[in-house]
DSSP file (Angstrom, degrees, kcal/mol; ACC not computed):
  #  RESIDUE AA STRUCTURE BP1 BP2  ACC     N-H-->O    O-->H-N    N-H-->O    O-->H-N    TCO  KAPPA ALPHA  PHI   PSI    X-CA   Y-CA   Z-CA
    1    1 A X              0   0    0      0, 0.0     2,-0.3     0, 0.0     0, 0.0   0.000 360.0 360.0 360.0 -24.9  205.0   88.1  127.6
    2    2 A X     >  +     0   0    0      1,-0.1     4,-2.3     2,-0.1     3,-0.3  -0.652 360.0 168.3-131.3  75.5  201.5   88.1  126.0
    3    3 A X  H  > S+     0   0    0     -2,-0.3     4,-2.5     1,-0.2     5,-0.2   0.818  77.7  57.0 -61.8 -30.9  198.9   88.7  128.7
    4    4 A X  H  > S+     0   0    0      2,-0.2     4,-2.3     1,-0.2    -1,-0.2   0.925 109.7  44.4 -65.9 -42.8  196.1   89.3  126.2
    5    5 A X  H  > S+     0   0    0     -3,-0.3     4,-2.3     2,-0.2    -2,-0.2   0.901 113.3  51.3 -67.6 -41.0  196.6   85.9  124.6
    6    6 A X  H  X S+     0   0    0     -4,-2.3     4,-2.4     2,-0.2    -2,-0.2   0.910 110.0  49.9 -61.9 -42.3  196.9   84.2  128.0
    7    7 A X  H  X S+     0   0    0     -4,-2.5     4,-2.6     1,-0.2    -2,-0.2   0.925 110.6  49.2 -62.4 -45.2  193.6   85.9  129.1
    8    8 A X  H  X S+     0   0    0     -4,-2.3     4,-2.3     1,-0.2    -1,-0.2   0.889 110.4  51.7 -61.5 -39.4  191.9   84.7  125.9
    9    9 A X  H  X S+     0   0    0     -4,-2.3     4,-2.3     2,-0.2    -2,-0.2   0.929 111.1  46.2 -63.7 -46.3  193.2   81.2  126.5
   10   10 A X  H  X S+     0   0    0     -4,-2.4     4,-1.6     1,-0.2     5,-0.3   0.900 111.2  53.3 -63.8 -40.8  191.9   81.1  130.1
   11   11 A X  H  X>S+     0   0    0     -4,-2.6     4,-3.1     1,-0.2     5,-0.9   0.914 109.2  49.0 -59.5 -42.8  188.5   82.5  128.9
   12   12 A X  H  X5S+     0   0    0     -4,-2.3     4,-0.9     1,-0.2    -2,-0.2   0.929 111.7  48.6 -62.9 -45.0  188.2   79.7  126.4
   13   13 A X  H  <5S+     0   0    0     -4,-2.3    -1,-0.2     1,-0.2    -2,-0.2   0.741 126.0  26.7 -67.9 -23.3  189.1   77.0  128.9
   14   14 A X  H  <5S+     0   0    0     -4,-1.6    -2,-0.2    -3,-0.2    -1,-0.2   0.696 134.0  19.4-113.9 -24.1  186.6   78.3  131.5
   15   15 A X  H  <5S+     0   0    0     -4,-3.1     2,-1.2    -5,-0.3    -3,-0.2   0.551  81.8 107.0-129.3 -11.2  183.8   80.2  129.6
   16   16 A X     X< -     0   0    0     -5,-0.9     4,-2.9    -4,-0.9     5,-0.2  -0.611  48.0-168.2 -78.5 100.0  183.6   79.2  126.0
   17   17 A X  H  > S+     0   0    0     -2,-1.2     4,-2.4     1,-0.2     5,-0.2   0.837  83.3  52.2 -62.4 -35.9  180.5   77.1  126.0
   18   18 A X  H  > S+     0   0    0      2,-0.2     4,-2.2     1,-0.2    -1,-0.2   0.951 113.2  44.2 -64.7 -48.2  181.0   75.7  122.5
   19   19 A X  H  > S+     0   0    0      1,-0.2     4,-2.7     2,-0.2    -2,-0.2   0.929 114.7  49.2 -60.3 -46.3  184.6   74.6  123.4
   20   20 A X  H  X S+     0   0    0     -4,-2.9     4,-2.4     1,-0.2    -1,-0.2   0.884 110.1  50.4 -64.5 -39.0  183.5   73.1  126.7
   21   21 A X  H  X S+     0   0    0     -4,-2.4     4,-2.1    -5,-0.2    -1,-0.2   0.920 112.8  46.6 -64.4 -43.4  180.6   71.2  125.2
   22   22 A X  H  X S+     0   0    0     -4,-2.2     4,-2.1     2,-0.2    -2,-0.2   0.905 110.8  53.5 -63.2 -41.3  182.9   69.7  122.6
   23   23 A X  H  X S+     0   0    0     -4,-2.7     4,-2.6     1,-0.2     5,-0.4   0.924 108.9  48.0 -60.5 -46.1  185.5   68.9  125.3
   24   24 A X  H  X S+     0   0    0     -4,-2.4     4,-2.4     1,-0.2    -1,-0.2   0.916 111.2  51.4 -61.1 -43.2  182.9   67.0  127.4
   25   25 A X  H  < S+     0   0    0     -4,-2.1    -1,-0.2     1,-0.2    -2,-0.2   0.852 116.0  40.6 -62.8 -35.1  181.8   65.1  124.3
   26   26 A X  H  < S+     0   0    0     -4,-2.1    -2,-0.2    -5,-0.1    -1,-0.2   0.833 130.6  22.1 -82.0 -34.1  185.4   64.1  123.4
   27   27 A X  H  < S-     0   0    0     -4,-2.6    -3,-0.2    -5,-0.2    -2,-0.2   0.719  83.4-132.6-110.7 -25.6  186.7   63.3  126.9
   28   28 A X     <  +     0   0    0     -4,-2.4    -4,-0.2    -5,-0.4    -3,-0.1   0.586  52.2 158.4  76.3   8.9  183.8   62.5  129.2
   29   29 A X        -     0   0    0     -6,-0.4     2,-0.5    -5,-0.1    -1,-0.2  -0.282  43.5-123.8 -65.6 150.6  185.4   64.9  131.7
   30   30 A X        -     0   0    0     -3,-0.1     2,-0.2     2,-0.0    -1,-0.1  -0.850  31.5-157.9 -93.8 130.6  183.4   66.5  134.5
   31   31 A X        -     0   0    0     -2,-0.5     6,-0.0     2,-0.2   -11,-0.0  -0.622  27.3-128.7-106.5 164.8  183.6   70.3  134.4
   32   32 A X  S    S+     0   0    0     -2,-0.2     2,-1.1     1,-0.1     3,-0.1   0.431  84.5 101.0 -88.3  -0.3  183.0   72.9  137.0
   33   33 A X     >  -     0   0    0      1,-0.2     4,-2.1     2,-0.1     3,-0.4  -0.742  56.8-168.9 -87.2  97.1  180.7   74.7  134.6
   34   34 A X  H  > S+     0   0    0     -2,-1.1     4,-2.9     1,-0.2     5,-0.2   0.861  81.1  58.0 -59.1 -40.1  177.3   73.7  135.9
   35   35 A X  H  > S+     0   0    0      1,-0.2     4,-2.0     2,-0.2    -1,-0.2   0.915 109.2  44.3 -58.4 -44.5  175.4   75.0  132.9
   36   36 A X  H  > S+     0   0    0     -3,-0.4     4,-2.6     2,-0.2     5,-0.2   0.914 113.0  51.9 -65.9 -42.8  177.3   72.8  130.5
   37   37 A X  H  X S+     0   0    0     -4,-2.1     4,-1.6     1,-0.2    -2,-0.2   0.902 110.4  48.1 -62.3 -41.0  177.1   69.8  132.8
   38   38 A X  H  X S+     0   0    0     -4,-2.9     4,-0.8     1,-0.2    -1,-0.2   0.907 112.1  50.8 -64.3 -40.7  173.3   70.2  133.0
   39   39 A X  H  < S+     0   0    0     -4,-2.0     3,-0.4    -5,-0.2    -2,-0.2   0.925 116.9  37.1 -63.8 -46.4  173.0   70.5  129.3
   40   40 A X  H  < S+     0   0    0     -4,-2.6    -1,-0.2     1,-0.2    -2,-0.2   0.680 104.0  70.9 -83.7 -16.7  175.1   67.4  128.5
   41   41 A X  H ><  +     0   0    0     -4,-1.6     3,-1.8    -5,-0.2     2,-0.6   0.792  69.1 102.6 -72.5 -26.2  173.8   65.2  131.3
   42   42 A X  T 3< S-     0   0    0     -4,-0.8    -4,-0.0    -3,-0.4    -3,-0.0  -0.422 108.9 -14.9 -63.8 109.2  170.3   64.8  129.9
   43   43 A X  T 3  S+     0   0    0     -2,-0.6    -1,-0.3     1,-0.2    -2,-0.1   0.568  95.7 158.4  76.2   9.4  170.3   61.3  128.4
   44   44 A X    <   -     0   0    0     -3,-1.8     2,-0.4    -4,-0.1    -1,-0.2  -0.411  17.4-176.9 -70.0 139.7  174.0   61.0  128.5
   45   45 A X        -     0   0    0     -2,-0.1     2,-0.6     8,-0.1     8,-0.2  -0.996  15.6-148.6-136.2 132.8  175.5   57.5  128.5
   46   46 A X  B > > -A   52   0A   0      6,-2.2     5,-2.8    -2,-0.4     3,-0.6  -0.896   1.4-157.7-104.4 116.9  179.2   56.7  128.8
   47   47 A X  G > 5S+     0   0    0     -2,-0.6     3,-1.8     1,-0.2    -1,-0.2   0.895  94.6  56.2 -58.1 -41.9  180.3   53.6  126.9
   48   48 A X  G 3 5S+     0   0    0      1,-0.3    -1,-0.2     2,-0.1    -2,-0.0   0.826 108.6  48.1 -61.0 -31.5  183.4   53.2  129.1
   49   49 A X  G X 5S-     0   0    0     -3,-0.6     3,-0.9     3,-0.2    -1,-0.3   0.088 125.5 -99.9 -97.6  22.2  181.2   53.2  132.2
   50   50 A X  T < 5S-     0   0    0     -3,-1.8    -3,-0.2     1,-0.2    -2,-0.1   0.826  81.1 -49.3  67.3  32.0  178.8   50.6  130.7
   51   51 A X  T 3 <S+     0   0    0     -5,-2.8    -1,-0.2     1,-0.3    -4,-0.2   0.473  98.2 147.0  87.7   2.0  176.2   53.2  129.7
   52   52 A X  B <   -A   46   0A   0     -3,-0.9    -6,-2.2    -6,-0.6     2,-0.7  -0.316  48.6-133.5 -70.1 155.6  176.1   55.0  133.0
   53   53 A X    >>  +     0   0    0     -8,-0.2     4,-0.9     1,-0.1     3,-0.6  -0.828  26.5 175.1-109.3  89.7  175.5   58.7  133.3
   54   54 A X  H 3> S+     0   0    0     -2,-0.7     4,-2.3     1,-0.2     5,-0.2   0.713  72.6  70.1 -69.7 -19.3  178.2   59.9  135.7
   55   55 A X  H 3> S+     0   0    0      1,-0.2     4,-2.7     2,-0.2     5,-0.2   0.893  93.4  55.3 -66.1 -38.4  177.1   63.5  135.1
   56   56 A X  H <> S+     0   0    0     -3,-0.6     4,-2.0     2,-0.2    -1,-0.2   0.926 109.8  47.5 -58.0 -43.8  173.9   63.0  137.0
   57   57 A X  H  X S+     0   0    0     -4,-0.9     4,-2.3     1,-0.2    -2,-0.2   0.956 114.4  44.5 -62.1 -51.2  175.8   61.8  140.0
   58   58 A X  H  X S+     0   0    0     -4,-2.3     4,-2.1     1,-0.2    -1,-0.2   0.843 110.9  54.2 -67.7 -33.0  178.3   64.6  140.0
   59   59 A X  H  X S+     0   0    0     -4,-2.7     4,-1.0     2,-0.2    -1,-0.2   0.924 110.1  47.3 -64.5 -42.8  175.6   67.3  139.4
   60   60 A X  H >< S+     0   0    0     -4,-2.0     3,-0.5    -5,-0.2     4,-0.4   0.909 113.2  48.5 -63.6 -41.6  173.7   66.0  142.4
   61   61 A X  H >< S+     0   0    0     -4,-2.3     3,-1.6     1,-0.2     4,-0.3   0.842 101.4  64.2 -67.4 -33.0  176.9   66.0  144.5
   62   62 A X  H >< S+     0   0    0     -4,-2.1     3,-1.4     1,-0.3    -1,-0.2   0.820  92.4  64.1 -60.8 -30.1  177.8   69.5  143.4
   63   63 A X  T << S+     0   0    0     -4,-1.0    -1,-0.3    -3,-0.5    -2,-0.2   0.762 100.2  53.5 -62.8 -24.1  174.7   70.7  145.2
   64   64 A X  T <  S+     0   0    0     -3,-1.6     2,-0.3    -4,-0.4    -1,-0.3   0.432  78.9 119.0 -92.5  -0.3  176.3   69.5  148.4
   65   65 A X    <   -     0   0    0     -3,-1.4     2,-0.7    -4,-0.3     3,-0.0  -0.519  48.7-159.4 -72.4 127.1  179.5   71.5  148.0
   66   66 A X    >   -     0   0    0     -2,-0.3     3,-2.2     1,-0.1     4,-0.2  -0.895   2.1-162.7-106.2 102.1  180.1   74.0  150.8
   67   67 A X  G >  S+     0   0    0     -2,-0.7     3,-1.4     1,-0.3    -1,-0.1   0.643  81.2  78.0 -64.0 -12.2  182.6   76.5  149.5
   68   68 A X  G 3  S+     0   0    0      1,-0.3    -1,-0.3    -3,-0.0    -3,-0.0   0.682  87.8  60.4 -69.5 -13.6  183.3   77.7  153.0
   69   69 A X  G <  S+     0   0    0     -3,-2.2     2,-0.3     2,-0.1    -1,-0.3   0.498  79.1 106.6 -89.7  -4.1  185.5   74.6  153.4
   70   70 A X    <   -     0   0    0     -3,-1.4     2,-0.2    -4,-0.2    -3,-0.0  -0.595  52.9-170.8 -77.8 132.7  187.8   75.6  150.5
   71   71 A X    >   -     0   0    0     -2,-0.3     3,-0.8     1,-0.0     4,-0.4  -0.725  39.1-109.2-120.7 169.9  191.2   76.8  151.8
   72   72 A X  T 3  S+     0   0    0     -2,-0.2     4,-0.3     1,-0.2     3,-0.1   0.613 116.9  58.2 -70.8 -11.4  194.3   78.4  150.3
   73   73 A X  T 3> S+     0   0    0      1,-0.1     4,-2.7     2,-0.1     5,-0.3   0.661  80.1  89.7 -89.5 -18.4  196.1   75.1  150.8
   74   74 A X  H <> S+     0   0    0     -3,-0.8     4,-2.5     1,-0.2     5,-0.2   0.849  84.4  47.9 -55.7 -47.8  193.8   72.9  148.7
   75   75 A X  H  > S+     0   0    0     -4,-0.4     4,-1.9     1,-0.2    -1,-0.2   0.933 116.2  43.4 -62.5 -46.2  195.4   73.2  145.3
   76   76 A X  H  > S+     0   0    0     -4,-0.3     4,-2.6     2,-0.2    -1,-0.2   0.900 113.5  51.6 -67.6 -39.8  198.9   72.5  146.6
   77   77 A X  H  X S+     0   0    0     -4,-2.7     4,-2.9     1,-0.2     5,-0.2   0.895 108.4  52.7 -62.6 -39.1  197.7   69.7  148.9
   78   78 A X  H  X S+     0   0    0     -4,-2.5     4,-2.5    -5,-0.3    -1,-0.2   0.908 110.1  47.9 -62.1 -41.9  196.0   68.1  145.9
   79   79 A X  H  X S+     0   0    0     -4,-1.9     4,-2.0     2,-0.2    -2,-0.2   0.923 113.1  47.9 -64.2 -44.5  199.2   68.3  143.9
   80   80 A X  H  X S+     0   0    0     -4,-2.6     4,-2.1     2,-0.2    -2,-0.2   0.926 114.1  46.0 -62.3 -45.5  201.2   66.8  146.7
   81   81 A X  H  X S+     0   0    0     -4,-2.9     4,-2.9     1,-0.2     5,-0.2   0.909 110.7  53.2 -66.2 -41.6  198.7   64.0  147.3
   82   82 A X  H  X S+     0   0    0     -4,-2.5     4,-2.4    -5,-0.2    -1,-0.2   0.880 108.6  50.6 -59.8 -38.5  198.5   63.3  143.5
   83   83 A X  H  X S+     0   0    0     -4,-2.0     4,-2.1     2,-0.2    -1,-0.2   0.913 111.4  47.3 -65.1 -43.5  202.2   62.9  143.4
   84   84 A X  H  X S+     0   0    0     -4,-2.1     4,-1.9     2,-0.2    -2,-0.2   0.914 113.1  48.3 -65.1 -43.2  202.2   60.5  146.3
   85   85 A X  H  X S+     0   0    0     -4,-2.9     4,-3.0     1,-0.2     5,-0.2   0.908 109.7  53.5 -63.5 -41.3  199.4   58.4  144.8
   86   86 A X  H  X S+     0   0    0     -4,-2.4     4,-2.4    -5,-0.2     6,-0.2   0.906 107.5  50.2 -59.6 -42.7  201.3   58.4  141.5
   87   87 A X  H  <>S+     0   0    0     -4,-2.1     5,-2.0     2,-0.2     6,-1.4   0.874 113.0  47.4 -63.8 -36.9  204.4   57.0  143.1
   88   88 A X  H ><5S+     0   0    0     -4,-1.9     3,-1.2     4,-0.2    -2,-0.2   0.937 111.9  48.7 -68.0 -47.3  202.3   54.3  144.8
   89   89 A X  H 3<5S+     0   0    0     -4,-3.0    -2,-0.2     1,-0.3    -1,-0.2   0.874 110.1  52.0 -62.0 -38.1  200.5   53.4  141.5
   90   90 A X  T 3<5S-     0   0    0     -4,-2.4    -1,-0.3    -5,-0.2    -2,-0.2   0.577 115.9-116.6 -75.3  -8.7  203.8   53.2  139.6
   91   91 A X  T < 5S+     0   0    0     -3,-1.2    -3,-0.2    -4,-0.4    -2,-0.1   0.589  83.5 119.6  84.3  10.2  205.1   50.9  142.3
   92   92 A X  S   <S+     0   0    0     -5,-2.0     2,-0.3    -6,-0.2    -4,-0.2   0.796  79.2  23.4 -76.5 -28.2  207.9   53.3  143.4
   93   93 A X  S    S-     0   0    0     -6,-1.4    -2,-0.2    -9,-0.1    -1,-0.1  -0.962  78.9-119.1-135.3 150.8  206.5   53.5  147.0
   94   94 A X     >  -     0   0    0     -2,-0.3     4,-2.7     1,-0.1     5,-0.2  -0.358  41.6-101.6 -75.2 169.7  204.4   51.3  149.2
   95   95 A X  H  > S+     0   0    0      1,-0.2     4,-2.3     2,-0.2     5,-0.2   0.929 125.5  48.3 -59.0 -44.9  201.1   52.7  150.4
   96   96 A X  H  > S+     0   0    0      1,-0.2     4,-2.5     2,-0.2    -1,-0.2   0.914 112.2  48.3 -63.1 -43.3  202.7   53.5  153.8
   97   97 A X  H  > S+     0   0    0      2,-0.2     4,-2.7     1,-0.2    -1,-0.2   0.898 110.2  52.3 -63.9 -40.5  205.7   55.1  152.2
   98   98 A X  H  X S+     0   0    0     -4,-2.7     4,-2.4     2,-0.2    -2,-0.2   0.919 111.5  46.3 -62.9 -43.5  203.5   57.2  149.9
   99   99 A X  H  X S+     0   0    0     -4,-2.3     4,-2.9     2,-0.2     5,-0.2   0.921 112.4  50.3 -64.7 -43.2  201.5   58.5  152.9
  100  100 A X  H  X S+     0   0    0     -4,-2.5     4,-2.4     1,-0.2    -2,-0.2   0.914 111.9  48.0 -60.4 -42.5  204.7   59.2  154.9
  101  101 A X  H  X S+     0   0    0     -4,-2.7     4,-2.4     2,-0.2    -1,-0.2   0.913 112.0  49.8 -64.4 -42.5  206.1   61.1  152.0
  102  102 A X  H  X S+     0   0    0     -4,-2.4     4,-2.6     2,-0.2    -2,-0.2   0.949 112.4  46.6 -60.3 -50.2  202.9   63.1  151.6
  103  103 A X  H  X S+     0   0    0     -4,-2.9     4,-2.7     1,-0.2    -1,-0.2   0.891 112.5  50.5 -61.3 -40.1  202.7   64.0  155.3
  104  104 A X  H  X S+     0   0    0     -4,-2.4     4,-2.2    -5,-0.2    -1,-0.2   0.907 111.4  48.0 -64.8 -41.3  206.4   65.0  155.3
  105  105 A X  H  X S+     0   0    0     -4,-2.4     4,-2.5     2,-0.2     5,-0.2   0.904 112.4  49.0 -66.4 -40.7  205.9   67.2  152.2
  106  106 A X  H  X S+     0   0    0     -4,-2.6     4,-3.3     2,-0.2     7,-0.2   0.941 111.9  48.7 -62.0 -47.2  202.8   68.8  153.8
  107  107 A X  H  < S+     0   0    0     -4,-2.7    -2,-0.2     1,-0.2    -1,-0.2   0.874 113.0  48.2 -62.1 -37.9  204.7   69.4  157.1
  108  108 A X  H  < S+     0   0    0     -4,-2.2     3,-0.4    -5,-0.2    -1,-0.2   0.917 119.4  37.2 -68.3 -43.9  207.6   71.0  155.2
  109  109 A X  H  < S+     0   0    0     -4,-2.5     2,-0.3     1,-0.2    -2,-0.2   0.851 133.3  23.7 -77.4 -35.1  205.5   73.3  153.0
  110  110 A X    ><  +     0   0    0     -4,-3.3     3,-2.3    -5,-0.2    -1,-0.2  -0.670  62.5 174.2-134.4  77.0  202.9   74.1  155.7
  111  111 A X  T 3  S+     0   0    0     -3,-0.4    -1,-0.1    -2,-0.3    -4,-0.1   0.717  78.6  66.5 -60.0 -19.5  204.3   73.7  159.2
  112  112 A X  T 3  S+     0   0    0     -3,-0.1     2,-0.5     2,-0.1    -1,-0.3   0.615  84.3  87.6 -77.5 -11.4  201.1   75.1  160.7
  113  113 A X  S <  S-     0   0    0     -3,-2.3     2,-0.4    -7,-0.2    -3,-0.1  -0.768  78.8-132.3 -90.4 129.7  199.1   72.1  159.4
  114  114 A X        -     0   0    0     -2,-0.5     2,-0.3     3,-0.0    -2,-0.1  -0.680  26.9-174.1 -81.0 128.7  198.9   69.2  161.8
  115  115 A X        -     0   0    0     -2,-0.4   -12,-0.0     1,-0.0   -11,-0.0  -0.867  36.5 -84.0-118.5 156.2  199.7   65.8  160.1
  116  116 A X        -     0   0    0     -2,-0.3     2,-0.3     2,-0.1    -1,-0.0  -0.307  45.6-149.8 -58.3 139.3  199.5   62.3  161.6
  117  117 A X              0   0    0      1,-0.1    -1,-0.1    -3,-0.0    -3,-0.0  -0.791 360.0 360.0-108.9 153.8  202.6   61.4  163.5
  118  118 A X              0   0    0     -2,-0.3    -2,-0.1     0, 0.0    -1,-0.1   0.504 360.0 360.0 -59.6 360.0  204.0   57.9  164.0
């Protein structure tokens, strides 16, 4: 109903450097905004990680990302897998059941994708 407000919100979440810098400081999250990650990584220490600087690691790994491997399926597969892992972590499914459920959901949503068969 309000595309202008939605656009501003997305802009803030993805491009507002002040907001993103504050977000990183509050959460310790890794962002896809390389400039912010480079800025905050210098001398960063995470108390939860025993003083480690996980940003240095992820920045180095980001250099190895080959965007040609990104597919139109990735976001949905990530959601499906996250759901299966969540069910396993909560104890609702065994590891085997979670994988079977994930593969069945993938096959149902994307029949053109080959999944492991029993």
